[in-house]
C-alpha positions in Angstrom: -42.6 -9.2 -61.5 -46.3 -10.0 -61.6 -47.4 -13.5 -60.6 -49.5 -15.2 -57.9 -47.6 -16.5 -54.9 -48.2 -20.2 -55.7 -47.6 -20.0 -59.4 -44.6 -21.8 -61.1 -42.4 -18.7 -61.6 -42.4 -17.9 -57.9 -41.9 -21.5 -56.9 -39.0 -21.9 -59.3 -37.2 -18.8 -57.9 -37.7 -19.8 -54.3 -36.5 -23.4 -55.1 -33.3 -21.9 -56.6 -32.3 -19.9 -53.5 -34.2 -16.6 -53.9 -36.0 -15.1 -50.9 -39.5 -13.6 -51.2 -38.6 -10.7 -48.9 -42.2 -9.5 -48.2 -43.6 -12.9 -47.3 -40.6 -14.1 -45.4 -40.3 -11.0 -43.3 -44.1 -10.3 -42.9 -46.4 -13.3 -42.6 -49.7 -12.5 -44.3 -48.2 -10.0 -46.7 -50.5 -9.0 -49.6 -50.4 -6.5 -52.5 -53.9 -6.7 -54.0 -57.5 -7.0 -52.9 -59.9 -8.2 -55.6 -63.5 -9.1 -54.7 -62.6 -9.3 -51.0 -59.8 -11.8 -51.8 -56.3 -10.7 -50.8 -53.0 -12.1 -52.1 -49.6 -11.2 -53.4 -48.9 -10.2 -57.0 -45.9 -7.9 -56.5 -42.5 -9.1 -55.2 -39.0 -8.2 -54.2 -36.8 -11.2 -54.6 -33.2 -11.4 -53.5 -30.4 -14.0 -53.9 -28.4 -15.3 -50.9 -25.7 -12.5 -50.8 -28.2 -9.7 -51.1 -30.6 -11.2 -48.5 -27.8 -11.0 -45.9 -27.9 -7.2 -46.4 -31.6 -6.7 -46.1 -32.6 -4.9 -42.9 -36.4 -4.5 -43.5 -39.2 -5.1 -46.0 -42.8 -4.0 -46.1 -45.7 -3.5 -48.5 -46.7 0.1 -49.0 -50.5 0.0 -48.8 -51.4 3.0 -50.9 -53.8 1.4 -53.3 -55.4 -1.9 -52.4 -56.9 -0.8 -49.1 -59.1 1.8 -50.8 -62.6 0.9 -52.0 -62.8 0.1 -55.7 -65.0 3.2 -56.3 -61.8 5.2 -55.7 -59.6 3.2 -58.1 -58.0 4.6 -61.2 -61.1 4.1 -63.4 -63.1 7.3 -63.8 -66.6 6.1 -64.6 -67.9 6.2 -61.0 -66.1 9.3 -60.0 -67.3 12.8 -59.4 -65.7 15.6 -61.4 -63.7 16.5 -58.3 -62.5 12.9 -57.9 -61.4 12.8 -61.5 -59.2 15.8 -60.9 -57.7 14.4 -57.7 -57.0 11.1 -59.4 -54.2 12.8 -61.4 -52.8 14.7 -58.4 -49.0 14.4 -58.1 -49.1 11.9 -55.2 -48.6 8.1 -55.0 -52.1 7.2 -54.0 -54.2 4.9 -56.2 -51.7 4.9 -59.0 -52.4 1.2 -59.5 -54.6 -1.6 -58.1 -51.5 -3.2 -56.6 -49.2 -2.1 -53.7 -45.4 -1.7 -54.1 -42.8 -3.3 -52.0 -40.3 -1.2 -50.0 -37.0 -2.9 -49.1 -34.4 -1.5 -46.7 -30.7 -2.4 -47.3 -27.5 -2.1 -45.3 -25.0 -2.8 -48.0 -21.9 -4.5 -46.9 -23.5 -6.0 -43.8 -23.3 -9.7 -42.8 -26.2 -11.6 -41.3 -26.9 -14.6 -39.1 -29.6 -16.9 -40.5 -31.9 -19.5 -38.9 -31.0 -23.1 -39.7 -34.2 -25.2 -39.4 -36.1 -26.4 -42.4 -37.7 -23.7 -44.6 -41.2 -24.8 -43.5 -40.6 -22.8 -40.3 -39.9 -19.6 -42.2 -36.6 -17.7 -42.2 -35.3 -15.6 -39.4 -32.1 -13.5 -39.8 -30.2 -10.8 -37.9 -28.1 -8.1 -39.5 -25.3 -6.4 -37.7 -22.1 -7.2 -35.9 -23.5 -9.2 -33.1 -22.6 -6.8 -30.3 -25.5 -8.4 -28.3 -25.5 -12.1 -29.1 -26.2 -15.6 -28.0 -23.2 -17.4 -26.7 -19.6 -16.3 -27.1 -19.6 -16.3 -30.9 -21.8 -14.5 -33.4 -22.6 -16.9 -36.3 -22.0 -14.7 -39.3 -23.3 -16.5 -42.4 -21.9 -15.7 -45.8 -25.0 -16.9 -47.5 -28.6 -17.9 -46.7 -28.4 -21.7 -46.1 -31.6 -23.1 -44.8 -31.6 -26.3 -42.7 -27.9 -26.1 -42.5 -27.8 -27.5 -38.9 -25.1 -25.0 -38.1 -22.7 -26.4 -35.5 -21.4 -23.0 -34.5 -24.5 -22.0 -32.4 -23.3 -22.0 -28.9 -25.7 -19.9 -26.8 -28.3 -22.5 -25.6 -28.1 -25.6 -23.5 -31.0 -27.8 -22.3 -31.6 -27.1 -18.6 -33.2 -29.1 -15.9 -36.9 -29.8 -15.7 -39.2 -30.5 -12.8 -39.1 -34.2 -13.1 -36.9 -36.7 -11.1 -33.2 -36.0 -11.8 -34.1 -32.8 -13.6 -36.0 -34.6 -16.4 -38.5 -32.6 -18.4 -42.1 -33.4 -17.8 -45.6 -31.8 -18.5 -46.6 -28.9 -16.3 -45.6 -25.5 -15.2 -41.8 -25.1 -15.1 -41.7 -28.6 -16.6 -38.6 -27.7 -18.7 -35.9 -25.1 -18.9 -33.1 -23.7 -21.0 -29.7 -22.4 -20.0 -29.1 -19.4 -22.2 -25.8 -17.4 -22.4 -26.1 -13.8 -23.4 -23.0 -11.8 -24.4 -23.0 -8.0 -24.6 -23.9 -5.0 -22.5 -27.3 -3.4 -22.0 -30.8 -4.8 -22.0 -32.0 -7.1 -24.8 -35.2 -9.0 -25.6 -35.1 -12.8 -25.5 -37.7 -15.0 -27.3 -37.9 -18.7 -27.8 -40.3 -21.2 -29.5 -40.6 -25.0 -29.4 -42.7 -26.9 -31.9 -44.3 -29.2 -29.5 -46.8 -30.8 -31.9 -44.2 -31.1 -34.7 -46.4 -29.5 -37.4 -43.7 -27.3 -38.8 -44.9 -24.0 -37.3 -44.1 -22.0 -34.2 -47.3 -19.8 -34.2 -50.0 -22.5 -34.4 -53.6 -21.6 -34.2 -54.3 -24.4 -31.9 -54.4 -25.4 -28.2 -50.6 -25.4 -27.9 -50.1 -21.9 -29.4 -49.3 -20.1 -26.2 -47.2 -23.0 -24.9 -45.0 -23.0 -28.0 -44.0 -19.4 -27.3 -41.9 -20.5 -24.3 -39.8 -17.4 -23.6 -40.6 -13.7 -24.2 -39.4 -10.5 -22.5 -36.4 -8.4 -21.6 -33.2 -9.9 -20.3 -30.1 -8.3 -18.9 -27.8 -11.3 -19.2 -27.4 -15.1 -19.0 -29.6 -17.3 -17.0 -31.9 -20.3 -16.6 -35.3 -19.8 -18.2 -38.1 -22.2 -17.3 -41.4 -22.7 -19.1 -44.5 -24.8 -19.2 -44.5 -28.2 -21.0 -47.8 -29.1 -22.5 -49.8 -32.1 -21.3 -49.2 -35.4 -23.0 -45.6 -34.7 -23.9 -43.1 -37.5 -23.1 -45.7 -40.2 -23.1 -44.8 -43.8 -23.8 -44.1 -44.4 -27.5 -46.5 -46.6 -29.5 -44.2 -49.6 -29.6 -40.7 -51.1 -29.7 -38.4 -49.5 -32.2 -39.9 -46.0 -31.9 -37.2 -43.4 -32.3 -36.5 -41.0 -29.5 -38.7 -37.9 -29.3 -37.2 -34.7 -30.6 -38.4 -31.1 -30.7 -37.4 -28.1 -32.9 -36.3 -25.0 -31.0 -35.7 -21.4 -32.2 -34.2 -18.8 -29.9 -33.8 -15.1 -30.9 -32.1 -12.3 -29.0 -32.9 -8.7 -30.1 -31.7 -5.2 -29.2 -35.4 -4.2 -29.1 -38.5 -6.1 -28.4 -41.4 -7.1 -30.6 -40.5 -9.5 -33.3 -41.7 -13.0 -34.1 -40.1 -16.3 -35.1 -39.5 -15.2 -38.7 -38.3 -12.1 -40.5 -35.3 -9.7 -40.2 -34.1 -7.5 -37.5 -31.0 -5.4 -36.9 -28.8 -6.6 -34.0 -28.9 -9.7 -31.9 -28.7 -13.3 -33.1 -30.9 -16.3 -33.9 -30.0 -19.9 -33.1 -32.0 -23.1 -34.0 -31.7 -26.4 -32.3 -33.1 -29.9 -32.5 -33.5 -31.2 -28.9 -33.5 -35.0 -28.8 -34.7 -36.9 -25.8 -33.5 -40.5 -25.1 -34.6 -42.9 -22.4 -31.5 -42.0 -20.3 -32.2 -38.2 -20.6 -35.9 -38.0 -20.0 -38.5 -40.3 -18.5 -40.1 -41.5 -21.8 -41.1 -44.9 -20.3 -39.7 -46.7 -23.2 -38.6 -49.7 -21.2 -41.7 -51.8 -21.9 -42.8 -54.8 -19.8 -42.6 -57.3 -22.7 -38.8 -56.8 -22.8 -38.4 -58.0 -19.2 -37.8 -61.7 -18.3 -40.8 -63.1 -16.4 -40.1 -64.6 -12.9 -41.5 -68.0 -13.8 -39.1 -68.2 -16.7 -36.1 -67.5 -14.5 -37.2 -70.3 -12.1 -37.6 -72.7 -15.0 -34.1 -71.9 -16.3 -32.7 -72.5 -12.9 -34.4 -75.9 -12.6 -33.2 -76.9 -16.0 -29.7 -75.8 -15.3 -29.5 -77.7 -12.1 -30.8 -80.8 -13.8 -28.1 -80.6 -16.5 -25.4 -80.2 -13.9 -26.6 -83.3 -11.9 -26.9 -85.3 -15.1 -23.4 -84.5 -16.2 -22.0 -85.3 -12.7 -23.7 -88.7 -12.7 -22.3 -89.6 -16.2 -18.8 -88.5 -15.1 -18.9 -90.9 -12.1 -20.1 -93.7 -14.3 -17.3 -93.3 -16.8 -14.7 -93.0 -14.0 -15.9 -96.3 -12.5 -15.2 -98.2 -15.7 -11.6 -97.2 -15.7 
């Protein structure tokens, strides 16, 4: 297949359930360099059942990273370079780079569930090391499925009153259950600014990467909450704040919020905060009854009672 990444054929395939393996596993994947412009022209696409059996994907950079003077044209080559051009090796056989895909046929996978804007994460294997008590084996790649079988993560206490989350160091925490033996690597991300990415190139980037490192078991993991989170909403009727969370557990360290790995598990959550769960200061002053209004109501009520009592005595006297 030969098409630019944003052209209609690629969009059509992706909208119909096919996964662009190179791009989904390796952000920034490219297979050509023309005039200092890099992009993707070569693809390995898989349907849902095959994607669950993919254990790796990469681009074999044997062509595009060489200078154009070494490409397969011969007009700028020395006699020796012309001879070496036809050597029985893979280098500079084209001006594009091929894709290499690793498969573990017959395997099942656990996929991420958030909307596709966050990219796809999936784990192939049997879940010997996993989040929670159950390994969520998916029979197909079903993005934004909001899978209810994820059971490894609970919202923990923060540093605010009553364990509420609030801005600052150790402002929030997660209770994470790890099942399995040995040492694994635990990573987690929260999209604090709700821009559909976990690896922002902005001021919140490091704070969105909330948990990283080795773990030997279950525990409570605290992290810093950025400033200006959980501020009063702009007005009445504003829905509760919610944040998208991704947690990944690996057999070995070093992966990001997207892509495939062997072993472990991925779980996605939407954490919603209501006025009773976190101090959002949503109880606004205009909803309270002013003291002078209460006094006025008491005076009016007393007057009505006295007036009714007087009329009752008057009627009784006429009997």
